[in-house]
N, C-alpha and C positions, 0 to 999 in steps of 0.2 A: 433656385426653387423650381420645381416642376409645375408645369401648367396642366391644362386638360390633356388627357391621354393622346399621344401623337397619332395613333392609328385612326382616331375619330375624324380628323380633318379631311383626309382623302375620301373617306366613306361619304361624308356630307357633301363634298365637292362632286363626287360621282352621282349622288342622289339628285343634287341640284341640276347637274348636267342632263340627267335622265328626264327630269321634269321639263327642262327647257326644250329638249328634243321632242318630247311628247306634245308640248304646246305647238311647236313649229309644224309638226305633222298633222295634228288634230284639226287645226283650222282649215287648211286647204281640203282635207278629206271631207270635213263637214260641208264645205261649200259644194264640192262635187256631188255629194249625196243629196244635198238640197236641190241642186239643179235637176238631178235625175228624178227626184220626187215631183218637182214642179212640172217637168216635161211628160213623164210617163205614168204618174199616178194621178196628180191633180188634173193634168191635161188629157187624160184618157177620154176618148169620144163618148164613152158610156155616161159621162157626167154632164153631157150637154143634150139639149133637145134635138132630136133628129140625128144624133151622132156627129154633129158638126161643131168642132171646137170654136168656130167663129160665131156660132149662134148663142142663144140664151142658155145659161146654165140650168141644169135639171136638179142639182142638189148642192150641198155646201162645198163639196170638193170643186165643183165647177165654178162656184162663186169665188172661192179662194184663188183659183187659177186666173180668174178675170181681174184679180187685183193688180196684175201687171208685173213687170220685170223686177220690182222691188221685193216681191214675195220670196224669191229664192234667197235673197240676202237675209230677210227676216227669219226664214226657216233655218238658215245657217246659224244665226244667233241662237235660235231655240235649241238646235242640236248641240251647240257649244255649251249652253247652260247645263244640259244633262251630262255631256261628256266630262266636263270639268268638275261637276258635282260628284259624279261617280269616282273620278280620280282622287278628289280631296277626301271623300269618305274613306277610301282605301288607305291613303297616306296617313290621315289623322287617326284612323283606327289602329294602324300598325304602331304609330307613335304612342298611343295610349298603353300599349302592352297587352299581355295575355290575359289579364284580369282587371277588375275594377281599379281605377286609379285611387279612389277614396280608400279602398281596402288596403292597397299597397302602401299608401302614406301612413295609415294607422299601424301597419306592421313594422315599418321602418322606425316610426316614432317609439314603438314599444321596444324594439331592439336597442335603440339609442338609450332609452331610459335604463335598460338592463346593462348597458355597456358592451353589448354583443356586436361589435363591428363586423366580425367575420360573418355572422348570421345575416346582418343587414346587406353585406356584399353579395352573399349567396341568394338573398331574396331579389336583389336587383338583376342578377343573372337569370333568375327564373322568370321575372316579370318582363324584361326586355323593353324596348320602346324608348322614346325620347326622355321621359321623366326618369326612368330607371338609369339611363345612360348618364344623365346629369348628376343624379344622386350618387351613383357609383364613383364618378369622378371626384365628387366631394369627399366620399368615404376614403378613397385612396389618398387624397391630400391630408385627411384627418390622420391616417396612420403615419404618413410621412412626417407630419408636424409633431407627432408624439415622440419621434426619435430625432428631432432637430434641436440640438443643444445651444445653438448660437442666437436664437430668437426668444424674445419674451412672449408672454401669453397673448398680448394684444396684437403683436406682429403675426403670430401664428393664426389667430382668428381672422385677421385681415387677409392672410394668404389663402385660407380656406374659402372665404367669401369671394375673393377674386377668381379662384379656380371654378367655383360654381357659376359665376357670372360668365366666364369664358366658355364653359361647357354649354351653358344656356344659349349663348350667342351663336354657337355652332348648330344647335338643334332648331331654334325658332325659325330661321329663314326657310328651312325645308317645309315647315308646316304652313307658312304664309304664302309660299310660292303659288302662282297661278290664281290666287284670290283677287289680284288686281284685274284679271280678265273678267271674272264674274262681276266685280264692282263696276267695270267699264260697261258691261252689257246692261246694267241698270239704267244708264243714261241713254246710250245709243240705240237701245231697243225701241224706246218710245219715240225718240227723235227721228229714227229711220222710218218708223211707222207713219209719223206725221208727214214726212217727206213723200212717202208713197201716196198718202191720202191727198195731199196738195196736188201732186202730179195727176192723180186720177180726177180730181175736181176740175183742174185746168183743162184736161182732155174732154171731160163731159160738157163743160160750158162752151168749149171751142166747137164741139160737134153741134151743139144747139145753135150757135151763132151762124154756122155755115149752112145748116139744114133748115133754118127758119123755125117756125112754131113746132113744138114737139109735145107729145102727151106727157101727163104727169107720171105715167107708168115708166116711160123711158128715162125720165129724169131721176126718178126714185131708184131705178135699177142701176144707173150710173153712179149715183151717190153711195148706194149700198156696196158696190164693188170697190169704190175708193176707200170706204171706211174699213174694209177688210184689213188693210195694211195697219191701221191704227190698232185694231183689235189684236192682231198678232204681236205688234210691238209692245202693247200694254201687258199682254200675257207673258212675254219674254222678260220684261222688267220686273213684274211681280214675282216670277219664279227666281229671278236673279237675287232680288232682295231677300227672299225667304232663305235661299241656300247660303247667301253671304252671312246673314245673321246667325244661322245655325253653325257655320264653320268658325266664325269669330268667337261665338260663345264656347265652342269646344276648345279652341286654342286658349282662350282666357282661363278656362278650367284647368288646363294642363299647366299653364304659367303659374296659376295660383298654387297648384299642388307642388310645383318645383320650389316656389318661394316659401311655402309653409314648411316643407321638409328641410330645405336649406337652412331656414331660420332655426329649426329644432336641432339640426346638426351643429351649427355654430354655437348655439346656447349650451348644448351638452358639452362640447369641447371646453368652452369658457368656464363652465361650472365645475368640471372635473379637474381642471388644471390651475385653478386659482389657489394661491397659497396665502 
């Protein structure tokens, strides 16, 4: 028995490899960009009173820069959220195909009800994407089973189901790749922000201890600068959660479309070949 089309496997391996290379390059590039932003944009003298980066900040950019060396790390996380969100939007968008998945599923079901397998295959070629690839694989197996004299109907149905499952297993990892990075940023964004805040608070109180009594203004300024880290960390985590939920919802929708169409395919074959 033939399984999912052989050419599909190398393509998916190549796509998987491309995503891994993208992730490997994107992270260090994001860090370099974050350091440059910290040094030359946030640290620009115009953002400090008297043009002295060692002095009091004159605006929010200067205040963020005063957050300390943890700030570039947090900015890296923030950049990574947007980079991988854009990458996932592109990949999942291509996986959905050229038109609405719901419309495509309805067309395939209509062709199946009419017994027009060739028309259904042509529709898959027109739609493209992961859902269409899986359904096309199932349709090819459907044709193959129609001309298989050595198996009974139940065995043929099982073969079609297995083929759809195998084709799905080839497509789904490509959609879920790099989502773990976004999911990881949900946790480490807040934790790194808290680390920066704790570090800033330790420095602020250490300075108070060595210099003796200080004004409430100085203390408030130090605490404000320390809390910048938490603010950026929370922002990173919030965006990560939003994007992660959007992508998992889109992937679930594609999986449901595959399951629905695959079920229709199997039921149509079983109903038309029962004696």
